[in-house]
C-alpha positions as CSV (number, residue, x, y, z in Angstrom):
1,A,75.9,30.6,-7.2
2,R,73.7,33.0,-9.2
3,S,74.6,31.4,-12.4
4,L,73.2,28.1,-11.1
5,G,69.9,29.8,-10.2
6,H,70.5,30.3,-6.5
7,K,69.4,33.4,-4.7
8,V,72.3,35.1,-2.9
9,I,71.3,36.8,0.4
10,K,73.6,39.4,2.0
11,P,75.3,37.8,5.1
12,V,74.7,39.2,8.5
13,P,76.5,38.4,11.8
14,S,74.6,35.7,13.7
15,L,75.1,32.7,16.0
16,F,76.0,34.7,19.1
17,T,75.3,34.2,22.7
18,F,73.3,36.7,24.7
19,D,75.3,38.8,27.1
20,T,73.1,39.2,30.1
21,K,75.7,39.8,32.8
22,E,73.2,41.9,34.8
23,L,71.1,38.8,35.3
24,V,74.1,36.7,36.4
25,R,75.3,39.2,39.0
26,E,74.4,38.9,42.6
27,G,70.7,39.7,43.0
28,G,70.0,38.8,39.3
29,T,67.6,36.2,38.1
30,F,70.4,33.8,37.0
31,H,72.8,34.5,39.9
32,G,74.5,31.2,41.1
33,L,73.2,29.3,38.1
34,A,76.3,29.5,35.8
35,G,76.9,26.1,34.3
36,L,73.3,25.0,34.6
37,S,71.8,23.5,31.4
38,V,68.2,22.9,30.6
39,Q,67.1,20.3,28.0
40,T,64.0,22.1,26.8
41,A,63.6,25.9,27.2
42,R,61.5,28.3,25.3
43,L,63.2,31.7,24.5
44,T,61.4,34.7,23.1
45,L,63.1,37.8,21.9
46,T,61.2,40.9,21.0
47,V,63.2,43.2,18.6
48,S,62.3,46.8,19.3
49,E,62.5,49.4,16.6
50,E,65.2,51.2,18.6
51,M,67.5,48.2,18.3
52,K,67.1,47.8,14.6
53,P,69.4,49.8,12.2
54,P,67.5,51.9,9.7
55,S,66.6,50.2,6.4
56,A,66.3,51.9,3.0
57,D,62.6,52.0,3.5
58,D,63.0,54.1,6.6
59,L,65.0,56.8,4.8
60,T,63.0,59.6,3.2
61,E,64.2,61.9,0.6
62,Q,64.1,65.7,1.2
63,P,62.0,67.8,-1.1
64,T,63.9,69.5,-3.9
65,S,61.3,72.2,-4.8
66,N,58.6,74.2,-3.1
67,D,56.0,72.2,-5.0
68,E,57.1,69.0,-3.4
69,A,57.3,70.6,0.1
70,S,53.6,71.5,-0.1
71,K,52.5,67.9,-0.8
72,P,51.1,66.1,2.3
73,K,53.5,63.5,3.6
74,K,52.3,60.0,4.3
75,K,52.2,59.0,7.9
76,K,54.1,55.9,8.7
77,R,52.5,53.3,10.9
78,K,54.6,52.2,13.7
79,K,55.4,48.6,13.2
80,K,54.7,46.1,16.0
81,A,58.0,44.7,17.3
82,P,58.3,41.2,16.0
83,A,58.7,38.4,18.6
84,I,60.9,35.5,17.7
85,T,60.6,32.2,19.7
86,Q,62.9,29.2,19.7
87,E,62.8,26.0,21.8
88,G,65.7,23.7,22.7
89,P,68.6,23.2,25.0
90,L,69.8,26.2,27.0
91,L,73.0,26.8,28.9
92,I,73.4,29.6,31.5
93,T,77.0,30.8,31.5
94,H,78.9,33.4,33.6
95,H,78.2,35.9,30.8
96,G,74.5,35.1,30.1
97,I,72.8,32.5,28.1
98,S,74.0,30.2,25.3
99,G,73.2,26.8,23.8
100,P,71.4,25.6,20.7
101,A,68.1,27.5,21.4
102,T,70.0,30.8,21.9
103,L,72.1,30.4,18.8
104,R,69.1,29.6,16.6
105,L,67.3,32.6,18.1
106,S,70.2,34.9,17.3
107,A,70.4,33.6,13.8
108,F,66.7,34.4,13.1
109,A,66.9,37.7,15.0
110,A,69.8,38.9,12.9
111,R,67.6,38.9,9.8
112,E,64.9,41.0,11.5
């Protein structure tokens, strides 16, 4: 693919349903709704920093000499958690939510 000028992007797992069993259980928001489908739903997922694996940018090198240890370190700004929104059909299952909107949301969130 590269020889033809295409950019190759490292694959990530995606296209998964959201396991929200706590919402389907008795007393949960989706209790008794398993099997219900909605034609147009808007789903928003906020990916918190705690959920994300560390990237190469998040890793810092340890100083190798006393000179480097005395240099002031840059403070990292805390990034605002990105929100990803998708619209489309939604299916409530006995495990959580699924359907085209959920699957598209998972595909985009996998890259965050």
